[in-house]
Backbone as XML, in Angstrom:
<?xml version="1.0"?>
<chain id="A" units="angstrom">
  <residue number="1" name="MET">
    <atom name="N" x="0.816" y="-1.180" z="0.000"/>
    <atom name="CA" x="0.000" y="0.000" z="0.000"/>
    <atom name="C" x="0.862" y="1.247" z="0.000"/>
  </residue>
  <residue number="2" name="ILE">
    <atom name="N" x="1.917" y="1.246" z="0.779"/>
    <atom name="CA" x="2.792" y="2.411" z="0.841"/>
    <atom name="C" x="3.387" y="2.680" z="-0.536"/>
  </residue>
  <residue number="3" name="TYR">
    <atom name="N" x="3.791" y="1.637" z="-1.226"/>
    <atom name="CA" x="4.334" y="1.768" z="-2.577"/>
    <atom name="C" x="3.347" y="2.486" z="-3.490"/>
  </residue>
  <residue number="4" name="GLU">
    <atom name="N" x="2.114" y="2.013" z="-3.468"/>
    <atom name="CA" x="1.096" y="2.550" z="-4.367"/>
    <atom name="C" x="0.791" y="4.017" z="-4.072"/>
  </residue>
  <residue number="5" name="VAL">
    <atom name="N" x="0.647" y="4.352" z="-2.798"/>
    <atom name="CA" x="0.340" y="5.733" z="-2.407"/>
    <atom name="C" x="1.489" y="6.656" z="-2.789"/>
  </residue>
  <residue number="6" name="TYR">
    <atom name="N" x="2.704" y="6.272" z="-2.440"/>
    <atom name="CA" x="3.869" y="7.097" z="-2.746"/>
    <atom name="C" x="4.012" y="7.320" z="-4.253"/>
  </residue>
  <residue number="7" name="LYS">
    <atom name="N" x="3.911" y="6.248" z="-5.012"/>
    <atom name="CA" x="4.069" y="6.337" z="-6.468"/>
    <atom name="C" x="3.024" y="7.259" z="-7.084"/>
  </residue>
  <residue number="8" name="LYS">
    <atom name="N" x="1.774" y="7.091" z="-6.683"/>
    <atom name="CA" x="0.696" y="7.903" z="-7.252"/>
    <atom name="C" x="0.862" y="9.370" z="-6.879"/>
  </residue>
  <residue number="9" name="LEU">
    <atom name="N" x="1.167" y="9.626" z="-5.616"/>
    <atom name="CA" x="1.349" y="11.016" z="-5.190"/>
    <atom name="C" x="2.535" y="11.672" z="-5.881"/>
  </residue>
  <residue number="10" name="LYS">
    <atom name="N" x="3.641" y="10.957" z="-5.975"/>
    <atom name="CA" x="4.833" y="11.534" z="-6.619"/>
    <atom name="C" x="4.552" y="11.847" z="-8.076"/>
  </residue>
  <residue number="11" name="ARG">
    <atom name="N" x="3.878" y="10.956" z="-8.745"/>
    <atom name="CA" x="3.570" y="11.141" z="-10.162"/>
    <atom name="C" x="2.605" y="12.306" z="-10.383"/>
  </residue>
  <residue number="12" name="GLN">
    <atom name="N" x="1.577" y="12.393" z="-9.527"/>
    <atom name="CA" x="0.519" y="13.373" z="-9.752"/>
    <atom name="C" x="0.712" y="14.692" z="-9.011"/>
  </residue>
  <residue number="13" name="MET">
    <atom name="N" x="1.364" y="14.652" z="-7.847"/>
    <atom name="CA" x="1.440" y="15.853" z="-7.011"/>
    <atom name="C" x="2.860" y="16.334" z="-6.732"/>
  </residue>
  <residue number="14" name="GLY">
    <atom name="N" x="3.854" y="15.530" z="-7.061"/>
    <atom name="CA" x="5.239" y="15.940" z="-6.845"/>
    <atom name="C" x="5.898" y="15.230" z="-5.676"/>
  </residue>
  <residue number="15" name="GLU">
    <atom name="N" x="7.227" y="15.274" z="-5.704"/>
    <atom name="CA" x="8.012" y="14.533" z="-4.714"/>
    <atom name="C" x="7.858" y="15.087" z="-3.297"/>
  </residue>
  <residue number="16" name="GLU">
    <atom name="N" x="7.745" y="16.400" z="-3.155"/>
    <atom name="CA" x="7.649" y="16.986" z="-1.812"/>
    <atom name="C" x="6.435" y="16.455" z="-1.046"/>
  </residue>
  <residue number="17" name="LEU">
    <atom name="N" x="5.279" y="16.471" z="-1.676"/>
    <atom name="CA" x="4.075" y="15.961" z="-1.021"/>
    <atom name="C" x="4.187" y="14.454" z="-0.782"/>
  </residue>
  <residue number="18" name="ALA">
    <atom name="N" x="4.721" y="13.728" z="-1.752"/>
    <atom name="CA" x="4.871" y="12.277" z="-1.609"/>
    <atom name="C" x="5.748" y="11.944" z="-0.403"/>
  </residue>
  <residue number="19" name="LEU">
    <atom name="N" x="6.819" y="12.690" z="-0.212"/>
    <atom name="CA" x="7.705" y="12.449" z="0.930"/>
    <atom name="C" x="7.038" y="12.808" z="2.249"/>
  </residue>
  <residue number="20" name="GLU">
    <atom name="N" x="6.225" y="13.855" z="2.246"/>
    <atom name="CA" x="5.499" y="14.239" z="3.450"/>
    <atom name="C" x="4.517" y="13.137" z="3.861"/>
  </residue>
  <residue number="21" name="VAL">
    <atom name="N" x="3.774" y="12.631" z="2.903"/>
    <atom name="CA" x="2.816" y="11.553" z="3.185"/>
    <atom name="C" x="3.556" y="10.288" z="3.601"/>
  </residue>
  <residue number="22" name="GLN">
    <atom name="N" x="4.679" y="10.013" z="2.960"/>
    <atom name="CA" x="5.479" y="8.840" z="3.307"/>
    <atom name="C" x="5.924" y="8.900" z="4.772"/>
  </residue>
  <residue number="23" name="ALA">
    <atom name="N" x="6.258" y="10.076" z="5.260"/>
    <atom name="CA" x="6.662" y="10.233" z="6.660"/>
    <atom name="C" x="5.511" y="9.863" z="7.587"/>
  </residue>
  <residue number="24" name="HIS">
    <atom name="N" x="4.300" y="10.240" z="7.232"/>
    <atom name="CA" x="3.137" y="9.867" z="8.042"/>
    <atom name="C" x="2.874" y="8.369" z="7.958"/>
  </residue>
  <residue number="25" name="LEU">
    <atom name="N" x="3.025" y="7.801" z="6.777"/>
    <atom name="CA" x="2.788" y="6.368" z="6.614"/>
    <atom name="C" x="3.800" y="5.530" z="7.383"/>
  </residue>
  <residue number="26" name="ALA">
    <atom name="N" x="4.984" y="6.067" z="7.585"/>
    <atom name="CA" x="6.014" y="5.335" z="8.327"/>
    <atom name="C" x="5.591" y="5.094" z="9.774"/>
  </residue>
  <residue number="27" name="GLU">
    <atom name="N" x="4.627" y="5.863" z="10.257"/>
    <atom name="CA" x="4.147" y="5.728" z="11.625"/>
    <atom name="C" x="2.962" y="4.764" z="11.741"/>
  </residue>
  <residue number="28" name="THR">
    <atom name="N" x="2.523" y="4.196" z="10.630"/>
    <atom name="CA" x="1.360" y="3.311" z="10.649"/>
    <atom name="C" x="1.763" y="1.876" z="10.974"/>
  </residue>
  <residue number="29" name="ARG">
    <atom name="N" x="0.778" y="1.089" z="11.321"/>
    <atom name="CA" x="0.994" y="-0.326" z="11.623"/>
    <atom name="C" x="1.071" y="-1.108" z="10.317"/>
  </residue>
  <residue number="30" name="VAL">
    <atom name="N" x="2.073" y="-1.942" z="10.187"/>
    <atom name="CA" x="2.226" y="-2.799" z="9.015"/>
    <atom name="C" x="1.711" y="-4.187" z="9.385"/>
  </residue>
  <residue number="31" name="ILE">
    <atom name="N" x="0.838" y="-4.715" z="8.543"/>
    <atom name="CA" x="0.201" y="-6.001" z="8.825"/>
    <atom name="C" x="0.814" y="-7.072" z="7.923"/>
  </residue>
  <residue number="32" name="GLU">
    <atom name="N" x="1.158" y="-8.186" z="8.523"/>
    <atom name="CA" x="1.759" y="-9.305" z="7.791"/>
    <atom name="C" x="0.770" y="-9.873" z="6.771"/>
  </residue>
  <residue number="33" name="LEU">
    <atom name="N" x="1.285" y="-10.190" z="5.599"/>
    <atom name="CA" x="0.469" y="-10.856" z="4.578"/>
    <atom name="C" x="0.506" y="-12.356" z="4.874"/>
  </residue>
  <residue number="34" name="THR">
    <atom name="N" x="-0.514" y="-12.812" z="5.558"/>
    <atom name="CA" x="-0.587" y="-14.225" z="5.951"/>
    <atom name="C" x="-1.131" y="-15.062" z="4.788"/>
  </residue>
  <residue number="35" name="VAL">
    <atom name="N" x="-1.048" y="-16.373" z="4.968"/>
    <atom name="CA" x="-1.606" y="-17.286" z="3.969"/>
    <atom name="C" x="-3.107" y="-17.057" z="3.840"/>
  </residue>
  <residue number="36" name="GLU">
    <atom name="N" x="-3.766" y="-16.820" z="4.953"/>
    <atom name="CA" x="-5.217" y="-16.614" z="4.937"/>
    <atom name="C" x="-5.588" y="-15.339" z="4.173"/>
  </residue>
  <residue number="37" name="ILE">
    <atom name="N" x="-4.859" y="-14.253" z="4.439"/>
    <atom name="CA" x="-5.139" y="-12.996" z="3.740"/>
    <atom name="C" x="-4.827" y="-13.131" z="2.253"/>
  </residue>
  <residue number="38" name="ALA">
    <atom name="N" x="-3.714" y="-13.773" z="1.923"/>
    <atom name="CA" x="-3.348" y="-13.954" z="0.518"/>
    <atom name="C" x="-4.389" y="-14.794" z="-0.220"/>
  </residue>
  <residue number="39" name="SER">
    <atom name="N" x="-4.898" y="-15.831" z="0.428"/>
    <atom name="CA" x="-5.914" y="-16.679" z="-0.200"/>
    <atom name="C" x="-7.215" y="-15.920" z="-0.398"/>
  </residue>
  <residue number="40" name="LYS">
    <atom name="N" x="-7.609" y="-15.142" z="0.608"/>
    <atom name="CA" x="-8.812" y="-14.317" z="0.486"/>
    <atom name="C" x="-8.628" y="-13.289" z="-0.632"/>
  </residue>
  <residue number="41" name="ALA">
    <atom name="N" x="-7.444" y="-12.720" z="-0.722"/>
    <atom name="CA" x="-7.154" y="-11.741" z="-1.770"/>
    <atom name="C" x="-7.293" y="-12.363" z="-3.162"/>
  </residue>
  <residue number="42" name="ALA">
    <atom name="N" x="-6.818" y="-13.579" z="-3.315"/>
    <atom name="CA" x="-6.945" y="-14.267" z="-4.608"/>
    <atom name="C" x="-8.414" y="-14.490" z="-4.944"/>
  </residue>
  <residue number="43" name="ASP">
    <atom name="N" x="-9.203" y="-14.895" z="-3.939"/>
    <atom name="CA" x="-10.635" y="-15.097" z="-4.166"/>
    <atom name="C" x="-11.322" y="-13.794" z="-4.567"/>
  </residue>
  <residue number="44" name="VAL">
    <atom name="N" x="-11.002" y="-12.713" z="-3.860"/>
    <atom name="CA" x="-11.596" y="-11.404" z="-4.170"/>
    <atom name="C" x="-11.192" y="-10.949" z="-5.569"/>
  </residue>
  <residue number="45" name="SER">
    <atom name="N" x="-9.951" y="-11.190" z="-5.932"/>
    <atom name="CA" x="-9.469" y="-10.808" z="-7.259"/>
    <atom name="C" x="-10.252" y="-11.532" z="-8.353"/>
  </residue>
  <residue number="46" name="ILE">
    <atom name="N" x="-10.492" y="-12.821" z="-8.140"/>
    <atom name="CA" x="-11.255" y="-13.616" z="-9.115"/>
    <atom name="C" x="-12.707" y="-13.144" z="-9.171"/>
  </residue>
  <residue number="47" name="GLU">
    <atom name="N" x="-13.310" y="-12.954" z="-7.992"/>
    <atom name="CA" x="-14.728" y="-12.595" z="-7.927"/>
    <atom name="C" x="-15.019" y="-11.175" z="-8.412"/>
  </residue>
  <residue number="48" name="ARG">
    <atom name="N" x="-14.134" y="-10.238" z="-8.076"/>
    <atom name="CA" x="-14.397" y="-8.819" z="-8.332"/>
    <atom name="C" x="-13.540" y="-8.216" z="-9.440"/>
  </residue>
  <residue number="49" name="GLY">
    <atom name="N" x="-12.573" y="-8.982" z="-9.929"/>
    <atom name="CA" x="-11.703" y="-8.471" z="-10.985"/>
    <atom name="C" x="-10.722" y="-7.415" z="-10.500"/>
  </residue>
  <residue number="50" name="LEU">
    <atom name="N" x="-10.404" y="-7.434" z="-9.202"/>
    <atom name="CA" x="-9.451" y="-6.469" z="-8.660"/>
    <atom name="C" x="-8.022" y="-6.885" z="-8.987"/>
  </residue>
  <residue number="51" name="SER">
    <atom name="N" x="-7.145" y="-5.909" z="-9.053"/>
    <atom name="CA" x="-5.720" y="-6.199" z="-9.239"/>
    <atom name="C" x="-5.188" y="-6.896" z="-7.992"/>
  </residue>
  <residue number="52" name="MET">
    <atom name="N" x="-3.983" y="-7.424" z="-8.084"/>
    <atom name="CA" x="-3.381" y="-8.095" z="-6.941"/>
    <atom name="C" x="-3.265" y="-7.130" z="-5.766"/>
  </residue>
  <residue number="53" name="ALA">
    <atom name="N" x="-2.726" y="-5.944" z="-5.986"/>
    <atom name="CA" x="-2.542" y="-4.983" z="-4.898"/>
    <atom name="C" x="-3.875" y="-4.606" z="-4.263"/>
  </residue>
  <residue number="54" name="ASP">
    <atom name="N" x="-4.872" y="-4.284" z="-5.086"/>
    <atom name="CA" x="-6.178" y="-3.891" z="-4.553"/>
    <atom name="C" x="-6.831" y="-5.030" z="-3.786"/>
  </residue>
  <residue number="55" name="SER">
    <atom name="N" x="-6.704" y="-6.239" z="-4.276"/>
    <atom name="CA" x="-7.327" y="-7.370" z="-3.583"/>
    <atom name="C" x="-6.626" y="-7.669" z="-2.258"/>
  </residue>
  <residue number="56" name="ILE">
    <atom name="N" x="-5.320" y="-7.466" z="-2.191"/>
    <atom name="CA" x="-4.596" y="-7.649" z="-0.928"/>
    <atom name="C" x="-5.015" y="-6.582" z="0.077"/>
  </residue>
  <residue number="57" name="ILE">
    <atom name="N" x="-5.133" y="-5.345" z="-0.386"/>
    <atom name="CA" x="-5.580" y="-4.259" z="0.487"/>
    <atom name="C" x="-6.970" y="-4.578" z="1.030"/>
  </residue>
  <residue number="58" name="TYR">
    <atom name="N" x="-7.862" y="-4.996" z="0.151"/>
    <atom name="CA" x="-9.228" y="-5.295" z="0.568"/>
    <atom name="C" x="-9.278" y="-6.471" z="1.544"/>
  </residue>
  <residue number="59" name="ALA">
    <atom name="N" x="-8.585" y="-7.552" z="1.230"/>
    <atom name="CA" x="-8.588" y="-8.734" z="2.096"/>
    <atom name="C" x="-7.974" y="-8.418" z="3.458"/>
  </residue>
  <residue number="60" name="THR">
    <atom name="N" x="-6.970" y="-7.575" z="3.490"/>
    <atom name="CA" x="-6.357" y="-7.170" z="4.748"/>
    <atom name="C" x="-7.337" y="-6.353" z="5.583"/>
  </residue>
  <residue number="61" name="ALA">
    <atom name="N" x="-8.051" y="-5.449" z="4.943"/>
    <atom name="CA" x="-9.059" y="-4.653" z="5.654"/>
    <atom name="C" x="-10.134" y="-5.558" z="6.246"/>
  </residue>
  <residue number="62" name="GLU">
    <atom name="N" x="-10.573" y="-6.521" z="5.479"/>
    <atom name="CA" x="-11.586" y="-7.456" z="5.958"/>
    <atom name="C" x="-11.065" y="-8.263" z="7.156"/>
  </residue>
  <residue number="63" name="ALA">
    <atom name="N" x="-9.829" y="-8.741" z="7.060"/>
    <atom name="CA" x="-9.254" y="-9.578" z="8.114"/>
    <atom name="C" x="-9.035" y="-8.813" z="9.417"/>
  </residue>
  <residue number="64" name="THR">
    <atom name="N" x="-8.867" y="-7.506" z="9.322"/>
    <atom name="CA" x="-8.588" y="-6.692" z="10.509"/>
    <atom name="C" x="-9.772" y="-5.817" z="10.904"/>
  </residue>
  <residue number="65" name="ASN">
    <atom name="N" x="-10.926" y="-6.066" z="10.287"/>
    <atom name="CA" x="-12.126" y="-5.272" z="10.551"/>
    <atom name="C" x="-11.866" y="-3.776" z="10.401"/>
  </residue>
  <residue number="66" name="SER">
    <atom name="N" x="-11.155" y="-3.433" z="9.327"/>
    <atom name="CA" x="-10.801" y="-2.042" z="9.050"/>
    <atom name="C" x="-11.589" y="-1.527" z="7.856"/>
  </residue>
  <residue number="67" name="LYS">
    <atom name="N" x="-11.627" y="-0.224" z="7.708"/>
    <atom name="CA" x="-12.265" y="0.418" z="6.563"/>
    <atom name="C" x="-11.187" y="0.942" z="5.623"/>
  </residue>
  <residue number="68" name="ILE">
    <atom name="N" x="-11.471" y="0.896" z="4.335"/>
    <atom name="CA" x="-10.599" y="1.488" z="3.328"/>
    <atom name="C" x="-11.223" y="2.815" z="2.933"/>
  </residue>
  <residue number="69" name="LYS">
    <atom name="N" x="-10.455" y="3.879" z="3.037"/>
    <atom name="CA" x="-10.899" y="5.188" z="2.550"/>
    <atom name="C" x="-10.066" y="5.477" z="1.322"/>
  </residue>
  <residue number="70" name="THR">
    <atom name="N" x="-10.737" y="5.594" z="0.188"/>
    <atom name="CA" x="-10.018" y="5.697" z="-1.073"/>
    <atom name="C" x="-10.809" y="6.496" z="-2.092"/>
  </residue>
  <residue number="71" name="SER">
    <atom name="N" x="-10.094" y="6.997" z="-3.077"/>
    <atom name="CA" x="-10.763" y="7.628" z="-4.223"/>
    <atom name="C" x="-10.747" y="6.678" z="-5.416"/>
  </residue>
  <residue number="72" name="ASP">
    <atom name="N" x="-10.277" y="5.462" z="-5.195"/>
    <atom name="CA" x="-10.160" y="4.451" z="-6.244"/>
    <atom name="C" x="-11.513" y="3.767" z="-6.457"/>
  </residue>
  <residue number="73" name="ASN">
    <atom name="N" x="-12.104" y="3.989" z="-7.613"/>
    <atom name="CA" x="-13.429" y="3.425" z="-7.903"/>
    <atom name="C" x="-13.442" y="1.910" z="-8.039"/>
  </residue>
  <residue number="74" name="HIS">
    <atom name="N" x="-12.269" y="1.272" z="-8.076"/>
    <atom name="CA" x="-12.238" y="-0.197" z="-8.115"/>
    <atom name="C" x="-12.880" y="-0.792" z="-6.866"/>
  </residue>
  <residue number="75" name="PHE">
    <atom name="N" x="-12.894" y="-0.018" z="-5.776"/>
    <atom name="CA" x="-13.439" y="-0.494" z="-4.510"/>
    <atom name="C" x="-14.919" y="-0.178" z="-4.355"/>
  </residue>
  <residue number="76" name="LYS">
    <atom name="N" x="-15.512" y="0.497" z="-5.318"/>
    <atom name="CA" x="-16.911" y="0.901" z="-5.215"/>
    <atom name="C" x="-17.813" y="-0.316" z="-5.031"/>
  </residue>
  <residue number="77" name="GLY">
    <atom name="N" x="-18.700" y="-0.239" z="-4.035"/>
    <atom name="CA" x="-19.643" y="-1.306" z="-3.779"/>
    <atom name="C" x="-19.146" y="-2.376" z="-2.835"/>
  </residue>
  <residue number="78" name="LEU">
    <atom name="N" x="-17.895" y="-2.297" z="-2.403"/>
    <atom name="CA" x="-17.363" y="-3.280" z="-1.471"/>
    <atom name="C" x="-17.641" y="-2.820" z="-0.038"/>
  </residue>
  <residue number="79" name="PRO">
    <atom name="N" x="-18.131" y="-3.718" z="0.818"/>
    <atom name="CA" x="-18.569" y="-3.336" z="2.162"/>
    <atom name="C" x="-17.521" y="-2.632" z="3.021"/>
  </residue>
  <residue number="80" name="SER">
    <atom name="N" x="-16.269" y="-2.987" z="2.910"/>
    <atom name="CA" x="-15.240" y="-2.394" z="3.766"/>
    <atom name="C" x="-14.617" y="-1.140" z="3.174"/>
  </residue>
  <residue number="81" name="ALA">
    <atom name="N" x="-15.173" y="-0.653" z="2.071"/>
    <atom name="CA" x="-14.574" y="0.499" z="1.388"/>
    <atom name="C" x="-15.478" y="1.717" z="1.433"/>
  </residue>
  <residue number="82" name="GLU">
    <atom name="N" x="-14.859" y="2.858" z="1.634"/>
    <atom name="CA" x="-15.564" y="4.128" z="1.590"/>
    <atom name="C" x="-14.887" y="4.986" z="0.524"/>
  </residue>
  <residue number="83" name="ILE">
    <atom name="N" x="-15.630" y="5.315" z="-0.511"/>
    <atom name="CA" x="-15.087" y="6.137" z="-1.590"/>
    <atom name="C" x="-15.180" y="7.596" z="-1.166"/>
  </residue>
  <residue number="84" name="ILE">
    <atom name="N" x="-14.049" y="8.293" z="-1.227"/>
    <atom name="CA" x="-14.029" y="9.705" z="-0.848"/>
    <atom name="C" x="-13.731" y="10.591" z="-2.041"/>
  </residue>
</chain>
């Protein structure tokens, strides 16, 4: 997730903002990609047509009872996602 956020911000908004956000992300909790999460991610990818990264993000949110706040419309209609 950090890779995706940093890359998108740097490309669209510039390196300064990307580095600022990266500093905040460095303070977040990193969750291990377990066999269970990876398997759920594969299922979600097949069922919903999500990319590998998006399906891992979604499966991780589900496994940790977390919400995804995103502007990415790929998550539209998924229970754990809030489109902003």
